[in-house]
C-alpha positions in Angstrom: 13.7 22.9 4.8 10.3 21.8 3.6 7.9 20.5 6.2 5.8 17.3 5.9 2.6 19.5 5.8 4.0 21.4 2.8 4.9 18.2 1.0 1.4 16.8 1.7 -0.2 19.9 0.4 1.9 19.9 -2.7 1.1 16.2 -3.3 -2.6 16.9 -3.1 -2.1 19.2 -6.1 -0.5 16.6 -8.3 -2.3 14.8 -11.2 -3.0 11.1 -10.6 -0.1 10.0 -12.9 2.3 12.3 -10.9 1.0 10.9 -7.6 1.8 7.4 -8.8 5.2 8.4 -9.9 5.8 10.0 -6.5 4.6 6.8 -4.7 7.0 4.7 -6.9 9.9 7.1 -6.0 9.1 6.9 -2.3 8.8 3.1 -2.4 12.1 2.7 -4.3 13.8 4.8 -1.6 12.3 2.7 1.2 13.1 -0.6 -0.5 16.8 0.4 -0.9 17.3 1.0 2.8 18.9 -1.9 4.7 17.8 -0.6 8.1 14.1 -0.4 7.4 12.1 -2.9 9.4 8.5 -3.8 8.9 6.5 -2.9 12.1 5.5 -5.8 14.4 1.8 -5.3 13.7 2.4 -6.1 10.0 3.8 -9.5 10.8 0.9 -10.1 13.2 -1.7 -9.1 10.5 0.0 -11.4 8.0 -0.1 -14.3 10.4 -3.8 -13.7 11.1 -4.5 -13.7 7.4 -2.6 -16.9 6.8 -4.6 -18.5 9.6 -7.9 -17.4 8.2 -6.7 -18.7 4.8 -5.8 -22.1 6.2 -9.2 -22.3 8.0 -11.1 -21.4 4.8 -12.1 -17.9 6.0 -10.2 -16.0 3.2 -10.7 -16.1 -0.5 -7.7 -15.9 -2.8 -8.4 -13.6 -5.7 -6.4 -12.9 -8.9 -4.9 -9.4 -8.6 -6.8 -8.1 -11.6 -10.1 -9.4 -10.3 -9.4 -7.9 -6.9 -8.8 -4.5 -8.4 -12.0 -4.8 -10.5 -14.0 -5.8 -7.4 -12.6 -2.7 -5.5 -13.4 -0.4 -8.4 -16.9 -1.8 -8.7 -17.6 -1.2 -5.0 -16.7 2.5 -5.4 -19.5 3.1 -7.9 
């Protein structure tokens, strides 16, 4: 059996396109599971964000603009 450490080490060696494909495969597997439950902290974080949004403390961005902003910050 392959250990998680071995899988992580192998994933580090993948090209970016292969890493994205692996992420898509993992997500597809998670999303098919009926017994998977989002952790409690996730619901709490969403509720906090919704509250900040209602109070005007959050800015809603277009997804493409948000990605551009994040990329620009890395430079």
